[in-house]
C-alpha positions as CSV (number, residue, x, y, z in Angstrom):
1,X,-12.1,318.0,-54.7
2,X,-11.8,314.6,-54.2
3,X,-10.4,311.6,-51.2
4,X,-7.7,309.7,-52.4
5,X,-9.9,306.9,-52.7
6,X,-12.0,309.1,-55.3
7,X,-14.9,309.7,-52.7
8,X,-16.3,313.4,-53.4
9,X,-15.2,315.5,-50.5
10,X,-18.5,317.5,-49.2
11,X,-18.2,321.2,-48.7
12,X,-17.4,323.5,-47.1
13,X,-13.4,322.6,-47.8
14,X,-10.7,324.7,-46.2
15,X,-8.1,324.4,-49.2
16,X,-4.5,324.6,-48.4
17,X,-3.6,327.2,-51.0
18,X,-6.4,330.1,-49.3
19,X,-4.6,329.6,-45.8
20,X,-1.2,330.7,-47.7
21,X,-3.3,333.5,-49.6
22,X,-4.9,334.7,-46.3
23,X,-1.5,334.4,-44.4
24,X,0.3,336.6,-47.4
25,X,-2.5,338.9,-47.3
26,X,-2.7,339.4,-43.6
27,X,1.2,340.3,-43.8
28,X,1.0,342.5,-46.6
29,X,-2.1,344.5,-45.2
30,X,-0.3,344.8,-41.7
31,X,2.8,346.4,-43.7
32,X,0.4,348.7,-45.4
33,X,-1.4,349.8,-41.8
34,X,2.2,350.0,-40.4
35,X,2.9,352.9,-43.2
36,X,-0.2,354.3,-42.7
37,X,0.6,354.8,-39.0
38,X,-1.9,352.4,-37.8
39,X,0.4,350.2,-35.8
40,X,-2.1,348.5,-33.4
41,X,-4.0,347.3,-36.4
42,X,-1.1,346.2,-38.1
43,X,-0.2,344.1,-34.8
44,X,-3.4,342.9,-34.9
45,X,-2.9,341.4,-38.4
46,X,0.4,339.9,-37.9
47,X,-1.1,338.2,-34.7
48,X,-3.5,336.5,-37.3
49,X,-1.1,335.6,-39.7
50,X,1.1,334.0,-36.9
51,X,-1.9,332.2,-35.3
52,X,-2.9,330.8,-38.8
53,X,0.8,330.1,-39.4
54,X,0.8,327.8,-36.2
55,X,-2.5,326.2,-36.9
56,X,-1.8,325.6,-40.8
57,X,1.4,323.8,-40.3
58,X,0.0,321.7,-37.1
59,X,-3.1,320.8,-38.9
60,X,-2.5,320.6,-43.1
61,X,1.1,318.9,-42.7
62,X,1.4,315.3,-43.4
63,X,4.9,314.2,-42.2
64,X,4.3,310.7,-43.6
65,X,4.2,312.3,-47.4
66,X,6.4,315.1,-46.5
67,X,3.6,317.0,-48.2
68,X,0.5,319.5,-47.2
69,X,-2.6,317.6,-47.5
70,X,-5.1,319.1,-50.3
71,X,-7.2,320.8,-47.3
72,X,-9.6,320.2,-44.7
73,X,-13.2,318.7,-45.1
74,X,-16.4,319.8,-43.4
75,X,-15.5,317.5,-39.9
76,X,-12.0,319.3,-40.2
77,X,-10.1,316.1,-41.4
78,X,-7.1,316.0,-43.8
79,X,-8.2,315.5,-47.4
80,X,-4.9,313.4,-48.1
81,X,-4.9,313.4,-51.7
82,X,-1.9,314.4,-53.1
83,X,-2.4,317.4,-55.8
84,X,-0.3,320.3,-57.1
85,X,-2.4,322.8,-54.9
86,X,0.5,322.7,-52.1
87,X,2.5,324.2,-54.7
88,X,1.0,327.6,-54.3
89,X,2.3,327.7,-50.8
90,X,5.6,328.3,-51.8
91,X,5.4,331.7,-52.6
92,X,3.0,333.0,-49.2
93,X,5.6,332.5,-46.7
94,X,3.6,330.0,-44.9
95,X,6.0,327.1,-45.1
96,X,8.8,326.7,-42.7
97,X,12.1,326.6,-45.1
98,X,12.8,323.0,-43.7
99,X,9.5,321.8,-45.0
100,X,9.8,323.6,-48.6
101,X,12.7,321.6,-50.0
102,X,10.0,318.3,-48.8
103,X,7.4,319.9,-50.4
104,X,9.3,321.0,-54.0
105,X,10.9,317.5,-53.9
106,X,7.3,315.9,-53.8
107,X,6.3,318.0,-56.5
108,X,8.6,316.8,-58.7
109,X,8.2,313.3,-58.1
110,X,7.4,311.1,-61.2
111,X,3.9,310.8,-60.8
112,X,3.5,314.8,-60.1
113,X,6.2,316.0,-62.9
114,X,5.8,315.3,-66.4
115,X,8.5,317.6,-68.0
116,X,5.8,320.2,-69.1
117,X,4.4,321.2,-65.9
118,X,2.9,319.8,-62.7
119,X,0.1,317.4,-62.6
120,X,-3.0,318.6,-60.6
121,X,-3.0,315.4,-59.1
122,X,-0.9,312.4,-58.9
123,X,-1.3,310.1,-62.3
124,X,-1.5,307.1,-60.1
125,X,-4.0,308.4,-57.6
126,X,-7.1,306.7,-57.5
127,X,-8.6,310.4,-57.3
128,X,-8.4,310.5,-61.3
129,X,-11.6,309.0,-62.2
130,X,-12.5,308.1,-65.5
131,X,-12.9,310.9,-67.8
132,X,-11.1,313.4,-65.6
133,X,-8.5,315.4,-67.3
134,X,-4.7,315.3,-65.6
135,X,-3.4,317.5,-68.2
136,X,-0.2,319.0,-66.6
137,X,-0.1,323.1,-65.9
138,X,2.6,324.3,-67.8
139,X,1.9,328.3,-66.9
140,X,3.4,329.4,-63.6
141,X,1.4,329.2,-60.3
142,X,-0.3,332.6,-60.0
143,X,-1.7,333.9,-56.8
144,X,-5.6,334.6,-56.2
145,X,-6.3,337.9,-57.6
146,X,-9.1,338.5,-55.2
147,X,-8.7,340.5,-52.0
148,X,-8.9,337.8,-49.0
149,X,-11.8,339.9,-47.5
150,X,-13.8,338.9,-50.4
151,X,-12.8,335.2,-50.9
152,X,-15.8,332.9,-50.4
153,X,-13.4,330.2,-49.6
154,X,-13.1,329.2,-45.8
155,X,-10.1,329.7,-43.8
156,X,-9.4,326.5,-41.5
157,X,-10.3,327.5,-37.8
158,X,-7.9,326.2,-35.1
């Protein structure tokens, strides 16, 4: 992971898409607990999801760009590189509808969309160093198959 100027980001990194995975997982787990009759646990998970939703949308959104940042660095500062990672957020439900349109519009701008798919980072970005591959991904963006409880990536603390 790199900053827009090409400098490497020191871990740990709270990636934007991992926040979406966690949000979606907590809501789905809450539904399961509800079905099992464990309403208290279901409510706890819904509350965690709501807190993450608020925190995420406050900390990760870049108003000027109309896009979510790649993640938060180890100092909890935005990594403002424009990448395809925020595309994962669209299926998770963590993106408010009014922002979803802006997010999609940004992904389909000329530096990100090549006609074959979405580039992982804007082609004019300084983050694409010599020898780095920026081939478009022609496959649909798929969710992480690992249960969020076992995910080694950090969830952004508020």
